[in-house]
N, C-alpha and C positions, 0 to 999 in steps of 0.2 A: 504493500500500499504506499501511497504517497505520504511523506512526512510533512509535518506542519511547517517546516522551514523552506519548503519548495520555492515559495515566491522570492526568497533571498537570492536564489541562483537563477531565477527565470527572467529573461528579458521581457517576457509578458507581452501584452498587447502592444505591438510596435508603436502605434500612434500615441500611446500613453507615455512612452519613454523618450521618444524622438519623433519629430514631425515627419510626415510623409515626404515633404520637400527635402528635408535633410537627408533622408534615406536615399532618395533619388540622386541627390547631388553627390553624396559619397560614392555611390555606385557609378555615376557618370564620370566623375573625376578619375577614378581608377581605370575605368575602361578606356577613356579617351587618351590617357597617357600611353597605354599599351598600343592602342591603334596608331598613334602618331609615330611611335618608335618603329612599328612594323611597316609604316608608309604604305598603307593600303588604299590611299586616296586615289591611286591610279593617275597621279599628276607627276610630271617630271619635276624633280627638284631644280634642275637646270636644263637649259636647251642649248643645242649647238647648231650653228649654220654650217652647212657643207657646201662643197663646190657648186652644186647645182641650185643653190638656194638664193640666187640673186633676187633682189626685191623688184617688184613690178615698177616700171617707170624709171629704173636706173639701169642704163645700158653699159655692159662692159666695154671699155675702150679697147680699140685694136692695139695689139702689143707692138707698136712700132715706135714707141718713145725711147729716149736714151736709157731708160731703166731696163727695158727688155726688147727683144727683137723676135719677130715671128711668133711661134707658139711656145717659147721657152718658159719652163716652169721654174719659179723662184725657189731657192733652197736656203738653208741656213748659211751656206757659203756666201750668199748675197747680202747677208745682214749688214756688214760694215759699209758697203756701197750704198745700200738703201738708206741706212741711218744718216750717212753723210749728206744725202740729198735733203732729208728733212731738217738737218742742222744748217744747211746752206742758206745764206741771206740772199743769194742771187738765183735760187731755183725758181723756175716758172711754175705757173699753176699746174700745168700738164705734168711736170716732173714730180711735183708734190703728190698729186693724185695717183700717179703710177707707182711711186715708191710706197705710198700708203696701201695701195691695192696689192702690191707685192707682199707686204706683211700679212694683209688679210688673207691672201691666197695660201700663204704658208700655214695659216691657222685653220683654213677651211678644209680640213681632212676628217675622215671618219674616225681614225685612231691615231694615237701617239702625237697629239697636238704639241708642237714645240713651244709651249708657253714659257717654260723655265728659261729657254735659251733667249727668248725676246726680253724677258724680265731682266736676266743677267746682263743682257746687252744694252740696257737702258732705253728700250724703245717705248715702253708703256707711257712715261711722262710726255713723250713727243706725241703720241696718239691722243692723249688727254688734251694737250695744248691745241691740237687741231679742232677739237670740238668747239672752241671759241673763236675760230678763225672767221674774220669778217673783212679782211683786207682784199680778198680776191673776188672777182665778179662771179666765179664759178665754184664758190666755197661750199655749196650744198653737197656736191659729190664728194668733196674732200671730207666733210663732216660725216657724211653717210658711211664712207669706207672706214673712217676711224672708229665710228660707233660700232660697226660690224666687227672689226678686229678686236675691240675691247669686249664685245659680247662673247666672242669665242674664247678669249682668255678667261672671262668670268664664268664660263661654263666648266672650267677645270677646277682643280684643287687650289688654284692660285688666285681666287677671287679677291682675297684681301689685298693683294698687290695692286690690283686695279683700283680698289677703294683708296688705299694709301697714296696712290698717285693723284687723288683729288678729283675723281670722275663723277661723283654723285651729283654735285650741284649743277655743273654744266649739262649733264644728261637730263636733269629735271627741267632745266631752262629750255631744253630742246623739245620737251613735250608739247610746247605751244608753237613750235617752228611752223612756218607756212607750208613746208613740204610734208605730205602725209608719210612718206617713206622714212624721213628722218625721225618723225614722231614715233613711228612704229618701232624702228630700230632702237631708239632710246629707251622706249618702254621695255623692249625685250631684254636689253642689257640690265636695266634696273630690276627686272624680274629675276634674272640670274643672281644678282647680288642679294636680293631679298630672300631667295630660295636657299641661301647658304646658312641661315639660322637667325634667331631672334635679334642678336646683337647687330648684325648688318642690316637686317630688316628695319630695325628702329632707326638706324642712321639714315636710311632712305626716307622713312616717314618724317623725320625731323625737318626735311626741306619742303614741307607743304606739298608733298607729291600727290596726295589724294585729290587736291583741288584740281590740279592739271589733268589728272587721269579722268576725273569726272567730266571735264570739258570735252575730252575725246569720246567719252560714252554718250554724251548728249547729242553729238553730231559726228558719228563715225564715218570717215570718207569711204571706207570699203570694209569688207568682211575680214580681210587679213589684219587690218589695223584693230578692229573690234576683238578678234581672237587673242591678239597679243596683249591688248590692254586689260582684258578681263583675266587673262592668265597672270599678268603681273599683279593685278589687284588681289587675286586669290593667294598669291605668295605673300603679299603684304598683310593679309588678314590671318595668315596661318602661323602656328608655332606657339610654344608655351614658355613663358607666360604670354597670354594674348595681348595684342596692343590695346590701348585704351579705347573704349567704346566711342568716346567723344571724337577721337581721331578718325576712326573707320566708318562711323555711322552715315556720313554723307553718300557713301557708295550704295547703300542698301536699296533705296527706292529705284535708282537708275538700273541696278542689277535685276531687281524683280520685274521691272517693266519689259525686259527683253524676253522673259519666259513665254509670253504670249505672241512673240514676233517670229517671223520666219528667218531664223539664224542657223548657222551651222551646228552640227551636233557637238563639235569640239568646243565651241563657244558656250553652248548651253551646259555642257559638263563642267567647265571651269566656273561658270556663274553659280552652279549648284554647290560646288565644293566651297566656293567663297562664302555662300550663305550658310553652309554647315560650320565653317569656322567662326563666322560672325555670330551664330546662335549658340555657340559652345560656351558654357560657363554659367555665370550668375543670371538670375531671373531678369535683370535689366538687359542683358545681351539678348536673351530670348525674346523679350517683349519688343525690342527695337526691330526685330525681324518679323515676328508673328503679327505685329500691329499693321503691317503692310497688306494683310489679307492674302498672303502668299499660300496659306495652308490649302485652300481649295484649288489653287493652281497646281500645287504639288500633287494633290490627289487626282486631278485629271490626268497629269502626266503619268502617274503611277498606274492608273486604270487603262491607259492607252496601250494597246497591244503592239504598237510600233515602237514604243519607248524601249530602248535597249538597256541591258544590264548596267552599262557604264554610267547611264543617267539615273537608273533606279537606285543604285547604291548610295549616292549622296542624298537622294530624296528621303530614303529611309533614315539616313543618319540625321537629317534636319528634323524630321518628325520625331525621331528619338530624343533629340535635344529638346524639342518643345515639351514633350511629356516628362522630361526630367525637371521641369519647372514646378510652378504652383499647381494646385488643383484646378484653378481656372484655366491656366494655360493647357493643362492636360485635357480639360473638357473641350476646348476648341478643336483639338485633334480628334477626339472621340466623336464629336458632332460632325466632323467632316466625313466620317464613314470608315476610318482606318480599321475598326474592329471586323468589318465585313471582308476585308482583304487580308487580314492577319494570317489566317490559316494558309492561304496561297503563298504568301511571302515566306513564312517559316518552313514551307515545303518546297521552296524554290531549288532549282538545280544548282544555283550559285551558292556556295558555302558562305560567302561574304554577306549575301542578303539574308540567308538563314540566321547568321550570327547577329546582324544589325537588327533584324526584326524580333529576334528573341530578346535582345537587349531592350528594344522598345517595349515589348510586353512586360519585361521585368520592371520597367519605370511605371507603367500603368498599374501594375500590381502593388505599387507603393501608394496608390491613391486613396481616396476615401471609399467607404464601404459600397456606395452606389456605383462608382467606377469599377471596383473589383467585381461587383455583381454582373455589370454589363460584360466584362471580360469572360466571367465564368459561364454566362449564358451562351457564348459562342462555343458550342460543344466541339466543333471541329478544331477551332483554335486551341482550346484546352488540350485536346487530344494530341495536337501537333507539338505543343510545348512539352508534353510528356515524352513523346517519341524523340524529340530533339534532345531532351535531358537524359534519355536512356541509350540511344543508339548512334548519335551523331559523333563527329570528331570533337575533341576536347574543347576547341575554340568555340564551337556552337553549343556544346553540351553545358558548359559552365554558365553561359548566359541563360540558358533555359532553366537550369537548376536555381539560379538567382530568382527567376520568375516564380518558381514553385515555392521557394522559401519565403518570398515576399508576400505571396498569397496567404501563407500561414501566419506570418508575424504581423501583417497589416490587416488581415481579414477577420471576420467574425467566425463563430463556431460553425455556422452553416457552410461558410466557405471552406473551412478546413475539412469538415465531413465530406463535402462533395468532392474535394480534391482527392481525398483518400480513396473514395469509392471509384473515382475515375482512373485510379492507378498511379497517383502521384507520390505515393509513400516510397515505393521501391527506389526510384532514382535518388531521393533524398538520403536513403540509407546507404546506397552504394557509394555516394560521395565519401562516406566515412572511411571506406577501404582504400581510397586513392593515396598513393605515395606522393609526397611533395605537392599536395593540393594547396591552393591558396588558403592561408590561415583565415582571412576574412570570410571566405566561402564556407569553410569548415564551421566556423562559429555560427554563421547564419543557418546552416543545415541543422546544427545541434539545437539552435533556438526554435527552428521550425518543428523538429521532432518533439521538443518539450511542449510546444503548443498543441500538437496533435495528441500527445498523451494526456494533456490536461483536458482537452475536449472529450476524449475517451473516458476519462475518469468522471467527469461531470455527468456523462450520459450512462455511467455504470457499464462501460463497454471495454472489456479486457481484450477484445479482439485485436486492437491496435498494438498492444504489447506483444501478442502472439505473432502478429504479422512481422513486426520488427525482428523478432527472434527467428522467424522463418527465413528472412533475408540475410541472416547471420549478423544482424545489427548489434547484438550483445557482444559477440566476439570482436567486431570492429571497435565498439566502445571500449572494451577492455584493452585492446591494443593502443588506442589513442591516449591511454593514461601515460604512455611513454612519449607523447608529443612534446617537442621543445617549447611550445608556446604555453606559458602559464595560464592564459585565458582559456585555451582549448582544454587543458588539464582540469581546471577548476569546473568548467561547465560539464565535462564528461563525468567527472566523479560525482557531481551533484545529480546529474541525470540518473546515473546507476543507483545511487542511494535512494533517490526518491521513487524510482519506478521498478528497478530490477534487483534491489537489495534483498538479502536472505534474512528471514525473521531472526530476532535475537534468541540465544539459548536460554534455557530456564536457569534460575539461580541454583548453583551447585549445593547450597545449604538446605534446599527444600527436600523433605523426605520423599523417596520414590514411592509410586503407587504400585499395588499388587494387581496382577491380572486374574482371570477367572480360575486359573490353575493354582493360584496362590503364589506365583512367582513375583518377586520385586521387579520394578522397572529396570533395575541395573542387571538383572539376569540371575541373581542368587536365589536358591530355593529357601522355603520357610523351614523352621525347625521340625515341623510335622512331617515334611517331605523328606528331610535328611535322616531323621530317627523315628520312623513310624511306630515300631514295636515298643521301644523303650519309652517313647513319649507317652503312649497310652497307659503303660503300666505306671509310670511315675505320676501321671495325672490322677490315677485311681487311688493312689496312696495319700493324696492331699486331702 
């Protein structure tokens, strides 16, 4: 039987000890860190221009200048001569362009970009200097070639060398250049820099880059420019810690407005990932995105059979972010119809979508009782959560287990009983047997089992204990007493004592009882049994 001290060890009703929003947030923070480390965004951290990637409107000059002749390909051996041209005070515009183009062509290769050689040769500061060239009538081409070369260096592991040369400010200034190709190439280079990590990302943001990028969003000259601008924005919104919402908020409405427009799939994917980064974190971040009314737009895209997985993945991530917020924000997503699509999403052929949608379900399971009830009423969705928690790969499985445990710890007795009857107990027990399982997940599963046993006790139902035993749960609990986490140990010991402990032995000083044959409880015979004849004779003499 359960001891009177059980509540001392029990997390109890989840919403009594910690708010649903806090539960969602803790779960979301842990998950998002892992996701970012795994780089499952399907976005390139950096981009490279290759030989065939000349921008529209910029024509390769014929190689007949003093720098090169015919179809000669520049090599590192040409570096001193090309550098000398850039340093010369008498070089013509054509010579400067051709020398810069020579460096760009050296860098425009698929593999083994000679970035280090150009850095060691002191070329990068000269390329950065070209970005501010205004003395030549044809400086646009020179600027473009210089930005292209710097973009390729920034796509390598030497991004910091480009930044240290002072390229960020002139590149940001070029975002409002009259030539669309220059604007695009500048955005591309800045995207590579921002993609290197939060430190360089913040250096780019410090130059009021967002304002100039939004100007390009408001009137993109062509689809290529739009694609590069939104990709750069996505990198500027990405990373942990996230940039301040006050800095990135101006891009939200312009980005959302493009989701209903005829744009390329690549641009749409980058917009969606940007919105996922922008809605990641505190409720304020979520509200700044959800307030645009984007939820129903996302649901339309999600329900469109032509929408591909690469678009659906960030959509599910955004919706998962939304339901990691307040009950009100969660309700917006539920009212949009996500629960009717949840079973299909969790059963998707894409492992990433199964994982993301299981995480989304776990956030809904942290909601109020009405929201959990709505989730439980979708029998197919509940069945799929249990399948994912039992049979899927660990990445998906643990998200589904979180959903089951949250239903127990946040839900009422009816929710718990329904979950057990649907088959949700076994995957919770099986988590206890896993080696090197997340401590937080173990603790959550133990809390869920305590809630299940408590519900069983209230209803005088010992079947729950028997089922846990049938799933080898008692054995797993005993083994977990060796777990290195003190929290796990204490919760396991308390659970065993309260529900699976052995009754205390009788006081050794109490007199043993005799059975029908006259034998004492400790197995010794009575005097009459030991000495039947003498006993009767002696008794007659008394």
